[in-house]
N, C-alpha and C positions, 0 to 999 in steps of 0.2 A: 261610188255609185249606189251602193246599198243604202248609205246614209241619206242621199238625196231622195231615193225612192220612198224611204220611211217618212220624210217630211212631206212629200206629195200626197202620200196616203193619209197622213195626219190632216193636211189641208182639206182633202175631200171629205174625210169623216167629219171634221168640224163644220164644213160648209153644209153638209146634210143636216147636222144637228142645228145649225143656225136657221135653216128653213123650217125646221120643226118647231122652233120657238115662235111665240107671238111676235108680231111686227114691232120693231123698236119705234119709239115715238119721236126721237130727235136724230139728227137734223131733218127738217121738213123738205129741204130741196132735193134730197136723194130719194131714189125710189127704194121701195122695201127690199128688192132683190140686191141692189148695190149695198144697202145697209147690212144685209145678211152676209154678203160676200166680204165686206169690210170687217164685220165682226169675226168671221171665220179667219180672215187674214190676220187680224189683230191677235186672236188667240193662237194662231199658228206661229206668228212672229214672237209672241210672248213665250211660248213653249220652246221655240228655237233658241231664243236668247237665254232662257232659263237653263236649257240643256247645255249651251255653249259655255256660259259663264259660271254656272253653278254645278250642273250635272257632270260635265267632263272633268273639271278639277277634282270634284269629289270622287269620281270614278278612278281618276289617275291616282289620287292620294290613297284610295282604298286598294287599288291594284299594287301600288308601291308598298303600302303597308303589308299587303298579303304576301308580296315577294320577300319583304323583310322578315315577316313572321316565318315564311317557309325556310328562309336562310337560317333564322335563329333556331327553328325546329331541327333542321339538318345539323347545325352545330351542336345543339343539345343532344341529338341522337349520337353524334360522334363522341361528344364528351362522355355520355352515358356508356357507350361501348368502351371507351378508353378507361373509364372508371371501373367497369366490370372486368376488363382485362387486368388492370392494376390490382383489383381486389383478388382476382384469381391468382395473380403472381405473388401477392403478399401472403395469401393463404398457403400457396406452395412453399414459399420461403419459411413461413411459420412452421409448417409441418416438418420441413427439412431441419429447421433449428431444434424443434422438439425432439426429433429423432436423434440428432447429434447430442442433445442434452441427455437423453436416455442412455445412449451409448457411453457417454462420458461418465454418467453416474454408475453404470454397470462396470465399466473399466475401473473406476475409482474404488468401488466396493470390492472387486476382485483383487486389486492391488492392495487394498487395506487388509483383506483377509490374508493374502500372501505375506504381507509385511508383519501382521500380527503373528502368523505361524512362524515366521523367521525369527521374530523377537522372542517368541515363546521358546523356540529351539535354542536360541542363543542364551536365554536366561537359564534354561535347563542345563546346557553345557557349562555355563559359568557356575551354576550351583554345584554341578558334579565336580568341577575343578576345585572349587572352594572347599567342598567337603573332603576331597582327597588331600588337599593341603592341610586342612584341619586334622584329618586322621594321621597324616605323616608327622605333623608337629606334635600331636598327642603321643604317637609312638616314639618319636625322638625324645620327648621330655620324659616319657616313662623309662626309656632306656637310660637316659642320663640320671634320672632319679634312682633307678636300680643300682647303677654303677656307684653313685654317691653313697647309697645305703650300704652297698657291699663294702666300700672303702671305710665308711664310718663304723660299720659293724666290726670289720676286721681290726681297725685301729683301736676301737673300744675293747674288743676281745683281747687284743694283744696287750693293751695297758692293764686291763683287769687281771689277765693271766700273769703278767709280769709282776703286778703287785701281790697277787695271791702266791705266786711261786717264790717271790722274794721273802715272803713272810713265813711260809710253811715248808718249803722244799729245800732240798739240798741242791748244790750246784749241778750235779749229774741229773737229778730229777728235773731240774729246770730246763736243761738242755734237751732232754728227751721230750718234754712237754711242748717246748717251743717248736721242735721239729714236727711233731704231730699236728700242731695248730697250723703250721705253714703248709703242710700237705693238705689239710682239710680246706684251707683257703684256695689252694691251687685247684683242687677238685671242684670247688664251688664255682670258680671262674670258668672252668672247662664246661660245666653243665649249662651255663648261660649261653 
């Protein structure tokens, strides 16, 4: 209804404009009023056909394109919102991973310090044990060396005494001297 009313109004406007124009010269058998009405009808028909075959398809194409663009804009907004959500999620995950890395690093440093202290304590204990063994071996070797020295000294003393006694002393003197030497050796062993 509205569309027909627009075309009637367009015809009336064009008819008024046709009467304002100078009288057309052709065809001569028509009156100037009919010519003007035909001119208005011709213009109205031209505009009607132009609107129907050109204007409406263009309007429909533009309307469809507008709807497509609206849909694409809505999809783009949805994708942008999804991208923002994903970015926020990735940011949260990254922050969480960085926190975990910091915790792991702190834990590893603490474990490293504890392990270093443990190794240091073990090394100190091992060093103490080694030094005790070394001291024990030194003491044992010193004791063995003293015993060997005492034996060697006693043997040497006995041999020298025997030789000396055999050359200068009588048999009774030799016996007395040998007894005194043996007593001295027994005293020396008791002192150790």
